[in-house]
C-alpha positions in Angstrom: 72.8 67.3 -32.9 71.8 63.8 -31.2 75.0 61.9 -29.6 74.6 58.2 -30.5 76.9 55.7 -29.8 79.2 53.9 -32.2 78.8 50.0 -32.7 82.8 48.8 -33.7 83.4 51.8 -34.8 80.5 52.2 -37.5 78.0 55.3 -37.6 74.5 55.6 -38.0 74.6 55.8 -41.6 76.8 52.5 -42.1 74.5 50.9 -39.6 71.5 51.8 -41.7 73.2 50.9 -45.1 73.9 47.4 -43.6 70.2 46.7 -42.4 69.0 47.9 -46.0 71.7 45.5 -47.8 70.3 42.9 -45.5 66.6 43.4 -45.9 67.2 42.9 -49.4 69.1 39.8 -49.5 66.9 37.9 -47.4 63.7 39.5 -47.7 61.3 40.4 -44.6 59.8 36.9 -44.3 63.0 35.5 -43.9 64.4 38.3 -40.6 62.2 37.0 -38.4 63.3 33.5 -38.8 67.2 34.4 -38.6 66.2 36.7 -35.6 65.0 33.6 -33.8 67.7 31.5 -34.8 70.0 33.7 -33.6 68.5 33.8 -30.2 68.3 30.1 -29.7 72.3 30.4 -30.4 72.9 33.0 -28.0 70.3 31.0 -25.6 72.5 28.1 -26.2 75.5 29.4 -25.3 74.7 31.1 -21.8 73.3 27.8 -21.1 76.8 25.9 -22.3 78.5 28.6 -19.7 76.3 28.3 -16.9 76.9 24.4 -17.1 80.5 25.2 -17.4 80.9 27.6 -14.2 78.5 24.9 -12.3 81.0 22.4 -13.3 83.7 24.4 -12.2 81.9 25.1 -8.9 81.3 20.9 -8.4 85.1 20.5 -9.1 86.2 22.9 -6.1 84.0 21.0 -3.8 
């Protein structure tokens, strides 16, 4: 048996069911656009966090 780490308490079967539902709701063509938007959002969040830490370093000097 393969030991799969649980993500937020969800097993492999639950994750597969969620993925199938997302595929049915959004369709195959829309999912890459959603993932691209999510990636841009994560990148913007990281850049924002970097600016905050850079500002904190500047204030201490």
